[in-house]
Residue frames relative to the residue before (quaternion, step in Angstrom):
aa qw qx qy qz dx dy dz
X 1.0000 0.0000 0.0000 0.0000 0.00 0.00 0.00
X 0.6617 0.4952 -0.3101 0.4699 3.58 0.91 -0.89
X 0.6272 0.5382 -0.3406 0.4483 3.61 1.00 -0.78
X 0.6492 0.5093 -0.3181 0.4668 3.58 0.95 -0.83
X 0.6514 0.5117 -0.3111 0.4660 3.59 0.95 -0.86
X 0.6619 0.4955 -0.3090 0.4699 3.60 0.91 -0.87
X 0.6404 0.5180 -0.3238 0.4654 3.60 0.96 -0.83
X 0.6563 0.5081 -0.3119 0.4623 3.59 0.94 -0.84
X 0.6518 0.5074 -0.3166 0.4664 3.59 0.98 -0.80
X 0.6542 0.5085 -0.3165 0.4619 3.59 0.95 -0.81
X 0.6740 0.4894 -0.2969 0.4670 3.57 0.95 -0.82
X 0.6942 0.4756 -0.2741 0.4655 3.57 1.07 -0.68
X 0.5573 0.6189 -0.3932 0.3895 3.60 1.20 -0.42
X 0.5072 -0.6382 0.4687 0.3404 3.60 -0.98 0.69
X 0.5436 -0.6171 0.4562 0.3400 3.55 -1.09 0.69
X 0.4838 -0.6537 0.4982 0.3005 3.53 -1.05 0.76
X 0.5554 -0.5890 0.4583 0.3668 3.54 -1.11 0.61
X 0.5627 -0.6159 0.4372 0.3361 3.51 -1.06 0.78
X 0.7961 0.0659 0.0003 0.6016 3.53 0.71 -1.06
X 0.4184 -0.7190 0.4866 0.2668 3.60 -0.50 1.12
X 0.7750 0.3437 -0.2668 0.4583 3.52 -1.09 0.79
X 0.6600 0.4522 -0.3168 0.5094 3.59 1.26 -0.11
X 0.5407 -0.6189 0.4586 0.3381 3.55 -1.19 0.51
X 0.6666 -0.4793 0.3800 0.4260 3.56 -1.29 0.24
X 0.6434 0.5222 -0.3226 0.4575 3.62 0.97 -0.82
X 0.6519 0.5041 -0.3169 0.4695 3.59 0.97 -0.83
X 0.6648 0.4966 -0.3010 0.4699 3.57 0.95 -0.86
X 0.6357 0.5188 -0.3339 0.4639 3.60 1.00 -0.75
X 0.6318 0.5170 -0.3315 0.4728 3.60 1.00 -0.79
X 0.6451 0.5212 -0.3200 0.4581 3.59 0.91 -0.90
X 0.6634 0.5240 -0.3047 0.4387 3.59 0.97 -0.85
X 0.6661 0.5097 -0.3047 0.4513 3.62 1.15 -0.50
X 0.5880 0.6478 -0.3571 0.3274 3.58 1.16 -0.44
X 0.0855 -0.7717 0.6301 0.0111 3.52 -1.19 0.81
X 0.4442 -0.6436 0.5500 0.2932 3.53 -1.24 0.55
X 0.7046 -0.4627 0.3314 0.4238 3.56 -1.30 0.25
X 0.6976 0.4549 -0.2799 0.4775 3.61 1.07 -0.66
X 0.6235 -0.5764 0.3244 0.4167 3.60 1.28 0.19
X 0.4362 0.7001 -0.4566 0.3334 3.59 1.27 -0.10
X 0.3854 -0.6781 0.5720 0.2540 3.57 -0.96 0.89
X 0.4016 -0.7590 0.4642 0.2170 3.55 -0.62 1.13
X 0.8146 0.2443 -0.0744 0.5208 3.51 0.76 -1.08
X 0.1973 0.7516 -0.6001 0.1900 3.53 -0.45 1.23
X 0.6828 -0.4573 0.2390 0.5173 3.52 0.83 1.12
X 0.3831 0.6696 -0.5124 0.3772 3.52 1.01 0.96
X 0.6219 -0.5126 0.4172 0.4200 3.52 -1.30 0.13
X 0.0469 -0.7678 0.6384 0.0276 3.55 -1.01 0.82
X 0.1364 -0.7788 0.6108 0.0431 3.52 -0.96 0.94
X 0.1637 -0.8128 0.5583 0.0285 3.55 -0.80 1.08
X 0.8928 0.1187 -0.0644 0.4298 3.50 -1.25 0.72
X 0.8674 -0.0216 0.0312 0.4962 3.52 -0.87 -1.01
X 0.5949 0.5607 -0.3734 0.4384 3.59 1.19 -0.27
X 0.6694 0.4711 -0.2857 0.4984 3.60 1.29 -0.21
X 0.1161 -0.7559 0.6413 0.0622 3.53 -0.73 1.09
X 0.1384 0.7928 -0.5809 0.1215 3.56 -0.75 1.05
X 0.0349 -0.7738 0.6323 0.0160 3.49 -1.32 0.39
X 0.3793 -0.6568 0.5817 0.2939 3.52 -1.35 0.11
X 0.0611 -0.7801 0.6226 -0.0077 3.54 -0.83 1.06
X 0.7855 -0.0465 -0.0201 0.6167 3.57 -0.17 1.27
X 0.7635 -0.2982 0.2558 0.5126 3.57 -0.69 -1.11
X 0.6563 0.5216 -0.3014 0.4543 3.61 1.25 0.13
X 0.4273 -0.6302 0.5788 0.2921 3.47 -1.27 0.57
X 0.0674 -0.7509 0.6539 0.0643 3.52 -1.24 0.60
X 0.1301 -0.7646 0.6276 0.0676 3.54 -1.17 0.71
X 0.4083 -0.6926 0.5336 0.2626 3.53 -1.18 0.55
X 0.0314 0.7719 -0.6305 0.0746 3.55 -0.73 1.17
X 0.8404 -0.0394 -0.0289 0.5397 3.56 -0.76 1.10
X 0.7399 -0.4574 0.2251 0.4389 3.54 0.94 0.94
X 0.7017 0.4196 -0.2698 0.5086 3.61 1.24 0.03
X 0.4539 -0.6630 0.5227 0.2849 3.56 -1.12 0.73
X 0.0665 -0.7996 0.5965 -0.0170 3.55 -0.82 1.10
X 0.4629 -0.6598 0.5150 0.2919 3.56 -1.05 0.78
X 0.3087 -0.7054 0.6059 0.2000 3.54 -1.12 0.76
X 0.3995 -0.6953 0.5286 0.2785 3.62 -0.64 1.01
X 0.5760 -0.6281 0.3848 0.3544 3.63 -0.86 0.91
X 0.6605 0.5242 -0.3112 0.4383 3.60 1.02 -0.70
X 0.6760 0.4979 -0.2893 0.4598 3.58 1.23 -0.33
X 0.4635 0.6156 -0.4777 0.4218 3.58 1.26 0.24
X 0.4688 -0.7067 0.4561 0.2698 3.56 -0.83 1.00
X 0.4849 -0.6261 0.5339 0.2964 3.51 -1.23 0.64
X 0.2887 -0.7348 0.5837 0.1896 3.55 -1.02 0.75
X 0.0887 -0.7922 0.6036 0.0139 3.57 -0.67 1.12
X 0.3216 -0.7880 0.4885 0.1920 3.60 -0.23 1.23
X 0.6396 0.5239 -0.3408 0.4476 3.60 1.13 -0.46
X 0.7363 0.2791 -0.1821 0.5889 3.61 1.30 -0.20
X 0.0774 -0.8584 0.5048 0.0484 3.60 0.55 1.15
X 0.5895 -0.5933 0.4346 0.3341 3.51 -1.20 0.68
X 0.3855 -0.6963 0.5466 0.2606 3.59 -1.02 0.72
X 0.6674 0.4345 -0.2828 0.5347 3.57 1.35 0.08
X 0.0284 -0.8456 0.5322 0.0307 3.65 0.68 1.00
X 0.8287 0.1976 -0.1758 0.4933 3.52 -0.96 0.97
X 0.6356 0.5242 -0.3244 0.4647 3.58 1.27 0.10
X 0.3860 -0.6831 0.5676 0.2495 3.56 -1.07 0.77
X 0.1750 -0.7637 0.6128 0.1029 3.56 -1.22 0.59
X 0.0291 -0.7848 0.6190 -0.0045 3.57 -1.02 0.80
X 0.1054 -0.7797 0.6168 0.0241 3.54 -0.83 1.07
X 0.2693 0.7507 -0.5783 0.1716 3.59 -0.71 1.01
X 0.2693 -0.7317 0.6037 0.1664 3.51 -1.34 0.38
X 0.2677 -0.7256 0.6116 0.1666 3.53 -1.07 0.81
X 0.2488 0.7524 -0.5842 0.1754 3.57 -0.90 0.91
X 0.4739 -0.6638 0.4897 0.3082 3.59 -0.98 0.74
X 0.5770 0.6045 -0.3688 0.4071 3.60 1.26 -0.24
X 0.6208 0.5032 -0.3484 0.4899 3.60 1.25 -0.28
X 0.6411 -0.5798 0.3367 0.3734 3.61 -1.00 0.76
X 0.7772 0.2847 -0.1689 0.5351 3.63 0.93 -0.78
X 0.6079 -0.5654 0.3477 0.4358 3.59 1.27 0.14
X 0.7682 0.1783 -0.1314 0.6007 3.57 1.29 0.04
X 0.1814 -0.7292 0.6401 0.1602 3.53 -1.36 0.24
X 0.2334 -0.7601 0.5938 0.1233 3.56 -0.71 1.10
X 0.2268 -0.8068 0.5372 0.0950 3.56 -0.63 1.17
X 0.7981 -0.1419 0.1390 0.5688 3.59 0.78 -0.98
X 0.0874 -0.7562 0.6452 0.0652 3.50 -1.31 0.51
X 0.0960 -0.7781 0.6207 0.0089 3.53 -0.97 0.96
X 0.2154 -0.7994 0.5399 0.1517 3.62 -0.17 1.18
X 0.6047 -0.6215 0.3689 0.3346 3.54 -1.00 0.86
X 0.6284 0.5506 -0.3619 0.4136 3.61 1.08 -0.49
X 0.6300 0.5156 -0.3460 0.4664 3.61 1.25 -0.07
X 0.5777 0.6090 -0.3870 0.3816 3.61 1.17 -0.20
């Protein structure tokens, strides 16, 4: 009986915001985003917006700073720009990555959206 009650309470509870401090509309937009290779960008991963994202172009590649080091962004992980679904963060770069010792380099870069595409 207690298990059923707890399950009902969990199902009835409102979903937590994906990224604290963002609106529901912003979080919904983030959840729709995909990289060029089809990777879903936002799956309760860390997302960094705007001034929190250090990036540059090095040759023909984007690079982002993760944990103090410049990392190449694989071309397939650059987000697709959909003009019919404009970013709620105009002029802001977006970076989605996860830090974990389980990843070969200690992180996994999911998607990058350079501010010039917004």
